[in-house]
N, C-alpha and C positions, 0 to 999 in steps of 0.2 A: 503493500500498500504508500510506501515513503517513498519508493522509487517513482511512482506516480504521481503525486503530491510535488514531486522536488522537481519535474520534466514537465507539469502540465502545461499546455500552451491555455492563457484566456482568454474565450472569444472577445471580436471587434467589440459588440454589442455590447458587452461585460465593458472592459475598456471604456465606452463613451459615457456607460450608466454611470459605472465610477467617478471619471469626470464630471459628470453631473451632480454629483454630490459636493462638488467643492465647489458649484455654480451656484447651488443652493447656501451655503455654507456662507459666500460672501455676500448675497445679498439680505443676508443677516449680521455677518459678525462684521465684514466692511464697511457695509453701511453706518451703523453701531461705532466704530472704529472712526470715519471719518468724519459722522455729522451729528455722534451724541455730544461731542463735548460744547460744539456751537452753539446748537440747537438747547442746552441747559443753560448756555452764558447768556447767549443774544436772542431768546427767545421765551423760555421757562422764567427767564431773570436770575437766576440761581450764583449768589460768589463764585470767583475762581477757587476761593478757600475750600468753600464745601466742596468741589467737582473732585479737587485737591484730593482732600480727606478721601471720597466715595474710592474714588482709584483704590485708593492703598490700601480701605477698610473689605474691599471685595475682594483681596488676594488671600485674605487671613480667611474669607467664606470658601474662596478657590481651594486654600490649604487641604479645608477638611474633606468638599465636597468631591474634588477629582479623583486620591486614592479611593475612595469610595464606589463612583460609580465605574471607576476602572474594574474593581474586583469584582464588582453584582457582574459586569459585564463580561470575565472571563469565566462566572459561576452559571451565565445562564446556558441555559442549554434547552430547545425546541427544535422542531423538526426545520424551521428556515434556519438553525444554526447559532453559536451565540451572541453576533452583533447585528446583524440585521434589524433584526427584530425591532429592535430600538428604533432606529431609523423611524419604521412605522408610526412605530404609536410616538417616542417623543417629539415629530417634528412639526406635527400638528397644533400640540399641544404650545410647542416655542413658539411657533407663528404668531399664536393671542398672544403671548408675551409682549412679543415686540411690539406689536399695536400698541398696547395698550403703555410700554417703553416712553411712546412718543405721542401719549395722551394728555396734557396737560392743560391745567385750567391759568392764564396769568394772573387771576386778580385773589388766589389763595396767596394766605399769608406764608411767610417766609419760611417759619418750622413746618407749615403741612408741604409744603414746596421739595423741602430736604426727606421727611421721614416719604412722601411718595416716591420719589426721586431711588433711595437709596431701596426701599422693598423692593420698586418694579426692576431695577437694575439686577439687584441681589439674584431674581426669579431668574431674569432673564439670563442672568450668566446660567444657574444651576440650568436651565432648559437647553442650554448650547451645551453644554458640559455634556449630556445623558445624548446627545448628537453625534456631538465633534468627537469624543473616544474612542466609540464603537465606529463610527464611519472612517476614522484615521487607524484604527487597528484590523480592521477590516483587509485591507490592501494584503496584511501577512497573512493571512487566512484563506484567499483567493488562490495562492499557489507559492511556491518554496525555489521558484526560477528566478535569481539574482536579475537576469535582461527579463523576464515579465514583469516585475514587480519594477522595474529602472520606466517599462514603455506603460506602465499602468500611472506611474506618479509622473510617467510626462503628460498622458491625457490628464491627471488630473491639473497638471500645472497649468496646461495651455488653454483647458477651459476656465482653471482660477483668473487669468489674467484679461482672457476675455471678458470676462463674466467682471473684475475692476475696471476693466477700461470703459465696459458700457453703462456700469454703477456712478465710475466719477466722471461720464459726459452728461448724461441725462439726467443724476438727482439735480441740480442745480435748475435747470428748465422747470422738469418735473415737479418742482415744488412751488415755484413760480405759479405755474399752467393750473396745478391741482386748486392752488391754494385761492387762486384768483385775488393777491391783494393780500392774504391774511396768511405767511409763513406757518402760525400754530396750524391751521388747518390742513396747508399743502404736505409740512413733516408728517400730520397724522393719515393723511391719504396714502402718500408713501410708503410708507410701513404696513398699511394696508396689502398694499400690491406687493410690497418686497415680502410679505409675512405667507403671501400667496404663494409665491417663487419658488420661497423657501422650501414650505411642506414637497410641495409636488415633485421638485427635482429630488429628495428624499426617499419618498416615494418609488418616486420611477429606478434610482438607485438601488432600493430593495427589492423591488422585480426582477430586475437585471443582472441582477451578480448572484454569485455561487460562491458558499465557503464550502471548499474542498478537504481543510484540516478536520483530521479525527476531532472531536471534542475529549479529552483527556479525560478520565477519574479525576469524579471530583476528590479532593483531599484540601481540608482542613492545613494551613501552611499560615504561620502569624504574620503581622505584618512586621516585626521585626527582622525574621526570615529573608522577607522578601526585600526587605531594604536594604540588606546585606547583600543579600545578592546582583542588588539593581550598583549596589556602592564598588563589588567586585568586576563589574563591567566595563573597561574602559573605553569600550566603543560607545557607547550609551553613554557615559559618561561624558565626553568630547560632545557629543551631540547633543547634548541638555543642556549643557554651557554654551553652544551656538545656536539654540532651540530660545533662550535667554536673552541673549546679543541682540539676536534675530527681532524677538518680539517688542525689549527696550529702542532698539532704533527705525524696527518698520513703522510700527505704530505711533510712536512719538511721534516721527514726521509726519505721518498722515492726519493726526489731529491739528498739527499745523498746519496743514497746506491751503484748505478753505480762508485760515487767517491771514497767511502767507498772498493770497491774492487778492483778501480783500481789503486786508489794511496795510502791504508793503507797494504792491501794484499796483494799489483803487481800484480793482474793479474784480471783482468776484465772479464776472464769469468767463472770465480768463483763466477759471479752473475748468471749465469743461474745454474751452480750446486745449490750454494743456493736456489733459485726457484723449483726447482724441489724437493728438500728435504724437503718442508713446505708445498706442492700444498695440498699434504691427508691431515695434518693437516689441511688444511683453509678450507676443506670442511666438514671433520668431526665438527670441530665446530662450524662453521654455521649452522649446521644441531641439534646441540643441544641444541639450543635456546628454543625451545617449551619445551624441557625436565625442562630447570632452573626455562622457564617461568609457569610452574605447581607449582614446587616447592615454587617459591618466591610469585605467583599470582601479580606479580607486576611487569612491565617490564622494568619502569628505577630501580629498585633492582637490576636486573638482566643483565640490562648493567652497574650497580656500581661494580658488583661483579665481571664479565668477566673486563673490562676495570682493578681492583688493580692487578688483577691475571698477567691481559699483564703487565704492570707497572715493578711490582715486577720480572717475567720473565728477561723484558726485559734491566732491570738495572743490571740485573747479568750477561749479555752479554759482557759486559765491560771488567771482566777478562778471559776472551778466545779470541783465533784469531782462525784460519783455519792453519797458518803457526805453531800456540803451541800448539795447543787444539784443536785439529781438530773435535772430537768426543762431546766433550761439547760442543763448540761451535753449532754444529746443535742440539743437544738436546735441547739445551734453546731456539735456532732459533726455535724451530717446537714447542714447549711449547706454547712461546711467540704467537706463529701465529695461536693457536689454540685456545688461549684466547680471540686474537683478533677478530678473525670470529668471536667467537658468542656478543663480545659488536656490532659487525660492523650490524648485525643483530636485534639485538635489539636494538640500537639506530634509527634504521630504522621504525622499528614497532612502536615506541612511536608516531611519527607524526599524522598520520590519529586518533586515540583516543584523541588527543587534540583538536581535528577539531571541534568534539561533546560536548567536555566540552566547548569548547568557544561560542560554540548556545547553551548551556544548560547554561554560567553565563552570560551572555550579549546580545543574542537574533539574532546574526550577525551571519549567518555560510559566510567563504570567506578560503575557500579550498586551490585555487590556491595563496593566496595573503599573507595566513600562511606558506606554503611551500615554497614562495617564499624568507620571509627571512631565515628559514631555509637553504637556499641554499645560501643565502647570509651569512649569517656567518659562513658555512661553507667555501667557498670560503677565506673571509674577512680572517679567520685560514689559507686558505692555501699560502695566499699575506706573510702574517707574518712571518711564517715559512719557508717558502722560499724563501723571501726577508733579513730575518734574517741570515738565513746559507749563503745568497751569499756576504750578507754585512761583516759578519767575516772572510768568506774565504779572501774576498779581502783585507780586513784589515790586515790581517796576511799575505800575500803577496801571494795570489796565482797567479802560472803561468801554461798556457793551458797546456797539451801535457809534464812537464817537470816533475824532481823528486821536490815534494815539501819540505818545511821546517817544520820544527818539530811542529811550532804553527800551519800550519796549517791541519799537520795530529793529533793533538789532537783536534782541532774542527771536521775535519770532522768524528775522532773516537766517540768524547763524544756526536755526532749530530746523532749518528746512536744506541747508548746504553742508557747513563747516563740521557739526559735533554729527549729523548721521556719517558723513564721509572718514571720520575719526574711529568711528565705531565700527563700522564696517571691514576698515583696514584690522581696528582690533579681532573683529570675528573669524577674520583671516587665518591671521595667527593660530587664533585655539585650532581649528578644523587643520589645519597644515599636520598635525598630529596622531589625526586618524587614521589607522595603519590596517584597517578590515579593506583587504583586496577582494578580487573576485576569485583566485586564488588559492586563495587561504580561507574563504565561505566557504567554497566547494570543498574542501578538505574535509570543515568541520560539521558540514552536512554529513560527510559520508562514516563519517566518526560517529556522530547523533543516530544515525541510522542503525550502525555497527553495534552500539551500544544496545539497540532497544531488540536486535535480533540474537541477543547474547542472552539474556533476559526474558525475553522468550522462549527460548530454547532449555531456560532452567527447569 
């Protein structure tokens, strides 16, 4: 059975369906990452300090629920598998919470606004966890073929980049069109539309994918034992560090983008123009990962190269603006997005392979639990990135819907260019030490198979 699982080819429709899952994820989480902060400050009327506090508090909440959901998904045993049922049931419920998160009354008291923000955001984070952790873990359950996994994650990343491009292009005009002069109404109706897309994409992913790995026998494994096994997994710890830096850099910059075009460039409509320009480089860059993987024979090294080139090109953007040097601004925007998209494919392609390494190293296979900590690392990075941005802008005197002072302008501009540029270079240095290549991975699979055959013969 193991040899079939190792060599199985995943049908094209399943690769497409898996990619559609990340389309759904981005119509929820990318919408939240790019627009929720400015919705809270400029539409709902919540202070920057309250938003910064929420982002940090919610990560303590994640630290509790992410491992729990990871363990629960590992223990799930149905005729549909371990992970797919979560997509079917959790996605529609999370879509409803997404809609409620963007429903708000500007006339509420500050206390009521903060309470509503905290409750809905924490429930939304829990719902997203119930979908995203099983979804991310599903890739490793579809096949153990390292090249097929690379193709599945390429489909995922290409789909994600296309979805992110579409979201960033249409959201600002969509809010204006649906709101008809009311940002409050526009955000709510956009959230309703995106919530429906989120649910439908995951239902399609559930319907057209298949788990082929056998569900292991249930065994009671303590949290301490699982944590010790994770710490012994060197490739996984490097991937976890990469995900933390990825979350801090990517989501911090994304939360800053609409502020950048609104207050630095002076025209928030340029956000859609910028997004339109980078969508093709995004898709091409994501599709280039398998080429670099073949050249390096190492997914971590591929991610390291992509991160380094992303950092250099993003840092260079500091010297150009749309107002003064539009051509060079958009050239470096396209270049940085091309390399980032390749990185995005690489970093997620690493994770399933670390599961087999951990099984070989410790004898324990806990796909969902490991992906939960990857998700947690990414979210903690996101919290730090967005809360630092909010805190810095608040300390420098940010005032919603007003002309900002030079200190705030400087924070917004550096957060869009130099700060993420440096952090991408740091991420590159971390991932350079990832040693698990194609040959060593296949040897690990052979040893795991041999050990299981020996146990069956006893």
